N, C-alpha and C positions, 0 to 999 in steps of 0.2 A: 630855196632858191635853184640849188644846185640837181635836187629831185626833179623839180619842174622841168629844167633843160634838158637832163637826163631823158627824160619820160618823152618829151617830145623828138629828141634824137632817135630812139630806138623804138618808136612808134609808127606803124606805115599802116594806112588803110586801103584796101581793096575793096573795088564796086562791083558789086553783081545786081541781084536783086535791091539787096540790101547793104549797106554798108558794115564791114566787120574791120575790126581794130586788133591787129595782132601785136604785143609787146614780148620784147625779152625780157625774162624775169631775172632780178638778180640773184646773184648765187643763194643768198640767206633765205631765198623765198624758193627755192627747188625743194620737193617735197624730200623729207630724211626718210622716211618709212619705204625701205627696198624691197617689203617682204614679197611685194608683187611679182617683180622683178625675179627674186631668187626662187618663188615656187614655178615659174615658167622654165627656169633653166633647169632645175633640179627634175621636173616633170621631163624635159627633153634628155636629159641626161640618162635617167632610168631606161627610156626607149632605147639608147646606144647600148648602154652597158650595166644590164638591171642587177648585174652581182656584185658590182662594184661600188661602195658609197661615193657619192657624189663630193666633190671636192668645196671648201668652203670658199664663199665670195669675199672680196676685198669688203662690202658693204657689211656684212656679219662682224667686223672687227671694228667696226665706227663705231662712235657714240653720235647720238642724234644732234643736228646742227642747231645751236639756237638760235630762237627767230630774231629778227630786228626788233628791237623795244619802241613801245608807242612814244614813251617819253626818254627825255635823254637821261642816262644812267649816270650815277654820282662816279663810278669807278671803272676804269680801263683795265679787261681781261687779259694777261699778255704770257704768251707761251714763248720762252726763249730757249732755244734749241742748237745744239751742237752735233757733229755726225758722233759723238761718242757719249753725249751726256746730255740731259735738260736742267738748264741753270734754273730756270723758271717754269712753273706747271701749272696754268688757270691762276696764276697771282694776279689780285686784284690792287692795281695800284691806281694814283692820282696821274702820273704822265710819265712818258717815256721820250727819250730825246736820243735819236740817233743820228751816226754821220753817214747820210746820204750822199752821194756822187754830188748832188746839186747844193749840199749846204745840210747844217745842220737842221733837221727837222724835228718839231715837237709833235708827239703823238698824244691828243687827249681824249676824254670820253666821247662820243659823239661825231670822230673825226671821218671825213669822208673816206669812201674806198680808194686804196692806192696800193700801188706796188713800188716799192723803192729800191734801188740798186745800195748798197753799202761798200764805203771804201775804209780802209784805215782808219781808226779813230776812235774817240770815245762815246760810250752808248751808258747812260745814268737812267735810273729806274728811281722814280720818287714817288716815295709813298710818305704822307706826312712830313716830319723833317728827317725822315732818315731818307738818304741818297746811296744807292749802290750804283759804283762805276765798274765798267769793265771796259777793256781795250780790245776790241776787235778787229780780226784782220779782213775780213770781207765777207758778203752775204746778200741776203734780202730780208725785206720788210714788208710783211703783208697785213694791211690794214682793212678790216671788212666791217661793213655796215651796222652790225651789230655790237660794236664797241669790244671786238675782240681785235688782237694783234698779233701775228704770230712771226718772231724772229729767228731767221735761220742764219746763223754765223759758221763759217769754215774754222775759225780758231777764235777763243775768247778769255780772256784773263784777268781776274781781278785786280784794279788799277793798283791796289796796297800791296801786290805781291812782284810789282815790277820794279827792278834796281834801278835807281836812274844814272849812277856811275856805269852800268854797263850799257846802258842807252847812250850816253855821251861817248862811250869810247866806241860803241857800234857806228855812230853817226859819224865821228872822225875817220873812222877805216873806210867806211862806204864812200865816203866825199873823196877820200884820196885815190881810190878805186876809180873813182868817176873821172877823175882828172887825167890820170895816167892810163885809162883804157884807149886800147888801140883797134879794137874791134865792134862792131855793132851790137853783137852778143854782149861782149864785156861790159858796153855802155849800159845797155838795158838791164843787165843783172845789178851793175852799181847803182842806176838810177832807182830800181825798186828798192833798194837797201837804204837808200838815201831818203825815199819817200815814208818809206814806214817807219825808220827812227826820228824823223824830223813828225810823224804822227803822235809818237810814243812822247816826244819830248813835249809836246805840246799839250799833249792830254795830263802829264805831270806837272807841267808849270801854270797850266789854263786854269 
């Protein structure tokens, strides 16, 4: 149903002597072999600087994009990345639940392509009876049509490493700062502290 609707939206016809249909392809349908483009670049480079080796292009460092499967896969492949580390790399799981700004969003194999902004909250990775829980500060989740999901977070901490007593202490301190704030900047900073510590508390007690 979604595919059919999207196909109609992205399809346009131009009429000359015959009717030609032009459709914008999905990202997973784009050819992953960039060798022809690289060859053209290298050829142009040699004409300009024949004595200098050409630089490598980004496509030479990229792995081929997995195609969209014809049948619904049984697993969701997840990449969970932070600026300084990769928590999960090509992990095959049953489901991921992310704290989107619109609410908790479950991602299963075959999920429609989606981009979701993430807010402070609980991210859980489900594989059988094993559930890994993280508290994330913010980020984005990119869900692709080939049952791959890329989750990018600014900060993430395993939930079992968070001290509930420190969370309660921080929540109390920021609540007091919010009530006594006299400037818009102080109010904004205190509100962020209250929101983050409230989300931490909910993740620990929920």
